[in-house]
N, C-alpha and C positions, 0 to 999 in steps of 0.2 A: 172762121167767121166770128166765133165767140170772142177770141183774143183780139181780133181786129176791132170789133165794137168796143171792147173793154179799153184797149189802148187809146183809141180815138177819144173816148170819154174822158180818160185821165188827162190827156193832152189839153182838152178844152177846160176841164176843171182847174188845171194849173194856170191856164191863160186868163180865164175870166170868172172863175169861181163856180162852185157847185150849183147854187141857186139860180145863176144867170145862164146856165147851160140847159138847152132843151134837147129832147129826144130827136127832133128834126135836125138840129145842128150835129148831133152825134152821128146820125146815119148819113148825113151829107159828108162829114169828115171821113167816114168809113167807106163812102161811095157805094152804099147799098140802099135798097128801098126801106121806107119807114117800117113796113110790116115785118121786115127781117129782124128788127130789134126785138120784137115780142116773141120771136122764136127762140130767143136766148135769155131774155130778161123779162120778167113780168112788169117791172116798173123801174124807174130811174134809181130808186133806193136800193135795188138789188145790186147795183154797181158798187155801192158802199159796202154792202155785206160781202161781196166778192173780194174787195180790197182787204177787208179785215181778215177773211179766211185765208187769203194768200199770205198775209203777214204771219198768221198763226202757223201755217205750213212751213214758212221759212224758219221760224223758231223751232218747230218740231224736228226738222231735219238737222238743224245745228245742235240741238240739245241731245238728240239720240246719240250722236257721236261723242258729245261731252260726257254723258252719263255712262257710256261704255267704259270710261276710265274710273273704275270703282274705287281705286285707292285715293282719288282726290277727295279732299274734305269738303264739308258743307260750305265753308266760306269761299273756297275756290270755285265750286260749282255755281253758287249764287252770283259771284262776281262775273263769271263767264256769261251767265244768262243775262245779267243786266247790261254787260258790255255789248252783247249781240243785239239786244233791244235798242240800245242807243245807236248802234251801227245802222240798223234797219231804218230808223226814223230820221237820222241825220243825213243819210244818203239821199233821201227824197224831201229835204227840208222845205222845198217850194210847194210840194204837194201834200205833205203830212198835215199841215195846219188846216188846209181846205177839207181834206177827207175826214180828219178827226172831228172837226166841227160838225160836219154833216152826219157823221156816225153818232155823235152825242145828241144832236137835235132830233134825229130819227128815233131816239129812245133805245138804241141797240144795247148800251151797257146795262139797262134795266131788263130788257126783254130776253137777251140771249142766255143760254146756259153758260155756266162757268167756262171761260175760254181756256185754251191750252196753256197760257202763261201760268194760270193758277195751278193746273195739273203738274207743271214742271216744278213749281215751288213746293208743292205737296210731296212730290217724289223725292226731291232733294232733302227736304226736312225729315221725311220718314226714314230715309237711309241714314241720315245723320243721327237720328235718335237711336237707331239700331246700333250704330257704331259707338255711340256715347258722347259725340261732340255736340249734340243738341239735348237740352234738358229733358228728362224722362216725363216731366209733367206738362210739356208743351204739346198741344194738339196740332199735328202737322196740317190738318185741313183748315183749321181756324187761322193758323199762322200763314199758310199759303194764300188764303183768301185775302188776308190783311195786306200781304206784300203785293198781291195783284191790284187791290184797290188803291194802295199808296202809289204804285207805279202809274196807273191810269190817271189818277188825279194830278200827279207831277207832270206827266206827259201833256195833259190838256193845258195846264198853266204854262208850261214851257212853249208849247206850240202857239199860244195866243199872246205871248209877250210881245210888247211893241218897243221896249227899250233894248238896251244891249243884253243879248241873250247869253246866259252861262251855258257852256257846252253840256249837252244832255249827259254825256259820260260822267262829268263831274257831279251833276245833280243826283244821278242814280247811285254813284259811289257814296255820296253823303247820306242818301236815304238808307242804303244798305247798312252803313256803319251804325246809324241810329237804331235800325231794326235789330242788329246783332248785339250791340253793346248797351242799348237802352239810353235813357236820358238822365239818369241820376249820376252823380259824381261817384268815383270809385269807392270813396269811403262810405257813402250812403248805400251803395249797391253791394259791396263785398265786405264791409268792415264789421259786419255782425251787429250793427246798431240799428235800431228802428227810429225813424224820424218821429219826433213828438208833434202831435197835432194839438190845437187848442183844447180839444175834448180830453185827450190823454193827459195833457199838462194839468188841467183843472182837477182831474181825478187822482193825480199823483202817480199815474202809470209811467 
């Protein structure tokens, strides 16, 4: 019954939007009494939370298998994770924008504890630091949270785009490249020189 209500709700959200869908419509689609809804969900917003948790569980199952390959490097694991996230969202591209907008408007990104995506990033980066392919002075927790925040921000912009949409796989690959390589040119990043600022130039440094 829980899945029946959930599936009926998602069908209606995709057809007419989250805000225009009522609990009465959901129970009518599921062919159950209105009171049955509250045996499984306290409020309509709980459907959004359930959607987010199921996405997290998809990622959890996928990445547990990936992380079992301990010889794969940090770049491979992060690329695999980003690819899986793109697959999940693009597979439901008619529903993802609706649910993500409802998720953001309900304040979930601010209220929830750090989600599983962040934990995956932290695990990958921690293992990479132990192997030596992640810099020893990088805090895996901070870097993992930054990747999670960047992913969510990119996902929200991608889902709300009204013009020609760049494939999410391409967007996430570009995000990951910047995260791993940085934004400075190779000479500035690795050439052993320090860029001069107006303050250092004035002081002769």
